[in-house]
N, C-alpha and C positions, 0 to 999 in steps of 0.2 A: 215260672210259666214263660214259654217262648212264643214267638209271634204266630206260629201256626195254630195256637190255641186261644187266640185273642177273642174269639166269639164264644168262648166257654165261660164268660163272666156271669152268665145267668145262673143263679142258684135256685130260684123259685121254680123255673121251668127250664131245666137243662136242655140244650140242643136248639134253643130258639134264638140265640144271639146271631145277628146278621151283620154283614159289612159290605161296603163297596168303596172304591177309591175315586176321588176327584183329583185330577192330575194336570193342572195347567203348567205351561212352560213360561217362565218369566225371565227378564233380562238379568244378567249376572251383576247385580248391584245390591248392596245392603239396603238401600232405600226402597228398592222394588220388593225385596223379601219382606220387609216390614209392612209395606203397603198391601202385598198379597195376603200375608198372614192376618192382618187386621180385617181385610175384606171378608175372608172366610170365617174368621172368628166371630165377627159381629153378625154375619148372616146366619151362621149356625146357631148362635144364641137366640136370634129372632125366632127360629123354628124349634128351640128347646133342646138343642144338641150341643155336646162338647166339641171343642176344637182339638184335634190330634193330628198335627202336621209336622213334616220334616222337609228339608230342602236338600236335594242332591245336586251338587255343582258340577257342571261340565266346563268346557273351555270358554264358552261364550253365553251360556244360559244356565238356568237352574230349573230342575223339575220340582215342583211343589206338590209333594205327595200327601194327600189328606185322607185319612181313614175316617169314614163315616160309619159309626156303630149304632145299631138299634135293636130293639126286641122284635124279631121277625114274627112273633105270635101276636103282636099288638097291631091291629089294623090301622089305628090312628097314627102310630109311629111310622108304619110303612108308607102311608099316604104322605105324611109330613116329610119323610126323607126324599121321596120322589119330587115333591114340590121344592124342597131345599136344593136338590141336585139341579133341577131346571133353573132355579134362580142363580145358582153359582155359575152355571154355564153362561147365562146372560151377563152376569156381573163381570166375569173374566173376559168375555168378548168385548165388553164396554171399555175395559182397561187395556185392550190389545193383546191379551193372553189367549193362546190357543191350547186346547187339550192335546196331549200327546197320546193318550189312551183313554178309553171310556167304557162304561158298561154298555152292553148291546142295546138296552132300551133307549139310550141317548145318542146313538151313533148318527142318526139323521140330523138331530139338532146340532151336534158338534160340527158335522160336515157343513151345515148351512152357515155357520159362523165364519168359515174361511171364504169370505165373500169378495176378496180383492178382484178387481177387473171383471165384474159381473160373474163371479164364481168360476174364474178361469181354471183353477186347480181341479174342481169337480168336473168341469167339461173335459179336461185332459184325461182324468181318471176314467170317465165314462167312455171316451173314445178308445182308450186302451182296453177297457173291459169288453166293449163291443167287438173289438178286433180279435182278442185272444179267447174270449168266452162268449161267442154270439148267442148261445142257448141259455146263458145265465145259470150254469150248473154249479160253478165254483163259488161258494160263499155269497149267495145273492144278498145284497144289502149290507155286507160287512163294510164298516167304516163309512156308511152312507152312500156307497157306490152300488147302485141297482142296475141290473141288466135292462136293456131297452124296453122289453115287454112288461116290466114291473115298475117303471118309473112314473106312471100316471099320477101326476100331481106331487110327486115326491121331490122333484127338482126345486131348488131354491130359486 
């Protein structure tokens, strides 16, 4: 079985396997990889899920790609995976790790974690968004960047 079929593990109810990725960026050091893996492994176990992660090394960083797999037909697992994902984002931010990609449902939370200098990055992105897309037509809210008329309380 190859990777594109990884959600087909469900025999009892075929077609209900679900997945998403948690993908923080960590410094390119073995000690950081071990720390990041243990952080995700222990938090996943706390919520009743297995750890399935790999590291992709760049020149100065590693992408820690973690596949979260669950039964999409099970409401308890679906709720638990959302809670786990939220906790992982908080944990990673606490360690200084930022997500390089995330599920649409968590884009606002991830954007909020890039909080250096009173969210300077988000303010820059919003300025560019307002200048290039003043009506907010192109991908409103993508990566936590909302057009001016939809920001009401969304800003960190």
